C-alpha positions as CSV (number, residue, x, y, z in Angstrom):
1,M,25.1,92.8,-34.0
2,T,23.9,92.5,-29.7
3,T,22.1,95.2,-29.1
4,V,20.6,96.6,-25.5
5,A,17.0,95.4,-25.1
6,E,14.3,98.2,-27.0
7,N,13.3,100.1,-23.6
8,T,9.3,99.4,-24.0
9,A,8.5,99.3,-20.6
10,P,8.9,102.0,-17.6
11,E,12.2,99.4,-16.3
12,N,14.3,97.3,-18.5
13,V,17.0,95.0,-16.8
14,Q,18.8,93.2,-19.3
15,L,21.5,90.3,-17.5
16,F,24.1,89.2,-19.7
17,H,25.9,85.7,-18.2
18,I,26.7,82.5,-18.6
19,P,24.9,80.2,-17.6
20,T,27.3,77.6,-15.7
21,C,28.6,80.4,-13.9
22,G,27.5,79.9,-10.2
23,T,27.8,83.8,-9.2
24,C,25.1,84.5,-12.6
25,R,22.7,81.8,-11.3
26,K,23.3,83.9,-7.7
27,A,22.2,87.0,-9.2
28,I,19.2,86.1,-11.4
29,S,17.4,83.9,-8.6
30,A,18.3,87.3,-6.4
31,L,16.6,88.8,-9.0
32,A,13.6,86.6,-9.3
33,A,13.3,86.8,-5.8
34,A,13.2,90.6,-6.2
35,G,10.4,90.5,-8.5
36,Q,12.8,91.1,-11.7
37,Q,12.3,89.1,-14.8
38,P,15.7,90.1,-16.5
39,T,16.3,89.5,-20.5
40,L,19.0,86.8,-20.2
41,V,21.7,86.9,-22.6
42,D,24.4,84.0,-22.2
43,L,27.4,85.9,-23.3
44,R,28.5,82.8,-25.4
45,Q,25.7,82.7,-27.5
46,S,25.5,86.1,-28.4
47,P,28.0,88.2,-27.5
48,P,27.7,91.8,-27.3
49,D,29.8,93.3,-30.2
50,A,33.0,95.9,-29.4
51,A,30.3,99.1,-30.0
52,L,28.4,97.7,-27.5
53,L,30.9,96.9,-24.9
54,A,32.5,99.9,-25.7
55,G,29.0,101.6,-24.5
56,L,28.8,99.6,-21.8
57,V,32.1,99.8,-20.5
58,A,31.5,104.0,-20.5
59,D,28.4,103.7,-18.6
60,S,29.7,101.3,-15.7
61,G,32.1,104.1,-14.9
62,L,34.9,101.4,-14.0
63,P,37.8,101.5,-15.6
64,P,37.9,99.2,-18.4
65,R,40.2,96.6,-17.1
66,R,38.0,96.0,-14.2
67,W,36.1,94.6,-16.8
68,F,38.1,91.7,-16.9
69,N,37.0,88.0,-15.1
70,T,40.6,87.8,-13.8
71,S,39.7,84.5,-12.1
72,G,38.7,82.8,-15.3
73,Q,40.3,80.4,-16.9
74,S,40.7,82.6,-20.9
75,Y,41.7,85.2,-18.8
76,K,44.6,82.9,-17.2
77,A,45.7,81.0,-19.9
78,G,45.9,84.0,-22.3
79,G,47.9,85.6,-20.5
80,W,46.1,88.3,-19.8
81,A,47.3,89.6,-16.9
82,A,51.1,90.5,-18.2
83,K,48.9,92.0,-21.1
84,A,46.4,93.9,-19.2
85,G,48.7,96.8,-18.7
86,A,49.4,97.5,-21.3
87,L,46.1,98.3,-23.1
88,D,43.9,101.3,-23.4
89,A,40.2,101.5,-22.9
90,A,39.7,100.5,-26.5
91,G,42.2,97.1,-26.6
92,V,40.2,96.1,-23.1
93,V,36.9,96.4,-25.3
94,A,38.7,94.5,-28.1
95,A,40.0,91.7,-26.0
96,L,36.8,91.3,-24.3
97,A,34.9,91.4,-27.8
98,G,37.3,89.0,-29.1
99,D,36.4,86.1,-26.2
100,P,33.6,86.8,-24.3
101,M,35.1,84.5,-21.2
102,L,37.2,87.4,-20.7
103,I,34.3,89.2,-19.4
104,K,33.6,89.7,-15.6
105,R,30.3,88.7,-14.8
106,P,26.8,89.1,-14.7
107,V,26.4,93.0,-16.2
108,V,23.5,94.3,-15.3
109,V,21.5,97.0,-17.9
110,H,19.0,98.7,-15.8
111,E,17.4,101.6,-17.6
112,S,15.0,103.5,-16.4
113,G,13.1,106.1,-18.5
114,A,16.2,107.6,-20.2
115,Q,18.8,106.9,-17.7
116,R,21.2,103.8,-18.3
117,V,22.9,101.6,-15.1
118,V,25.4,99.4,-15.9
119,L,26.8,97.2,-13.3
120,V,29.7,94.4,-13.7
121,G,29.5,91.5,-11.0
122,F,27.0,90.7,-7.9
123,D,27.2,92.9,-5.2
124,A,24.0,93.3,-3.6
125,A,24.7,96.6,-2.4
126,A,25.4,98.2,-5.7
127,W,23.1,96.4,-7.2
128,S,20.0,97.6,-4.3
129,A,21.1,101.3,-4.5
130,A,20.8,100.9,-8.6
131,G,16.5,99.8,-7.4
132,L,17.3,96.6,-8.4
133,L,17.1,94.2,-5.2
134,P,15.2,95.4,-1.5
135,A,17.7,97.9,0.2
136,V,20.6,95.6,2.0
137,R,20.6,95.9,5.7
138,A,23.8,96.6,7.5
């Protein structure tokens, strides 16, 4: 079972990614430039189980279907565009746990004290608002 790393420091950043994903590499570079050293979790090598995914989905505040990587090969080949609309949150979590390539990425988990922020996809403004990156200038 994959679990979020123990929060032994004041801040803990964990990034779920695929090493060959360009968006993930861009996010990792942005975090490094900001002085962040996230714990990297390869979704193919250490996929999160359904219990962890359910918690992350809930903490993200996003509708569960927004967790699908709609541009990915697994999504297209698996016919998920047609299937996803009929799934409830538990069904989405089960699908994502069954094939981690369906997960939109990167997923960053930022823990600071008792607060946990979960962000899906790389959005510099959202990551800045969460304190992961310097403020984005308009």
